[in-house]
N, C-alpha and C positions, 0 to 999 in steps of 0.2 A: 665818599671822602677818601682821599689818598692817605696811606699809612703815615707818611711824615707829618701831615697836617694833624691827624688824630693824635699822634704821639706828642706833638708840640702843644696841642690843646690840653692834654693830660698834664704835661710839665708846667704849663702856665697856671693851671688850676691848683696844683700842689704848691707852687711858689706863692700864689696869692693867699692860699690858706695859711701857709707858714708866716707870711708877712703880717697877716691879720692877727695871728696869735702873738707874734713878737710885739706888735704895736700895742695890743691890748695889755700884755704883761708889762710893757715899759710905762704905760700910762697909769697902771694900777687897777685895771678892771679885772675882777675875779673871773675865772673860767666858768663858774656857775652862772654868773650874770651874763656873760657872753653867750652861753648856751641858751639861756632863757630868752634873750633877745632874738637869737637865731630861730628858736622854736616859734616865737610869736610872729616873726617876719614870714616864716614858712606858712603859718596858718593864714595870715592875711593874704599872702600871694595865692594860696589855694582857693580862698573865698573869692578873690578878685578874678581868678581865671575860670571860675565856674560858669559854664554855659548851660542855660536851660531853655 
């Protein structure tokens, strides 16, 4: 992957994370609840991606 594409991917990821935090704060969702949802989603994704 060329360096400009890699750097753009990092910038887009950081901007998406910031937008998510801003939106959750403006709606009134606490950061603890947002973290819990992210943790559960990561666990579900991990179980779904498991290959045996």
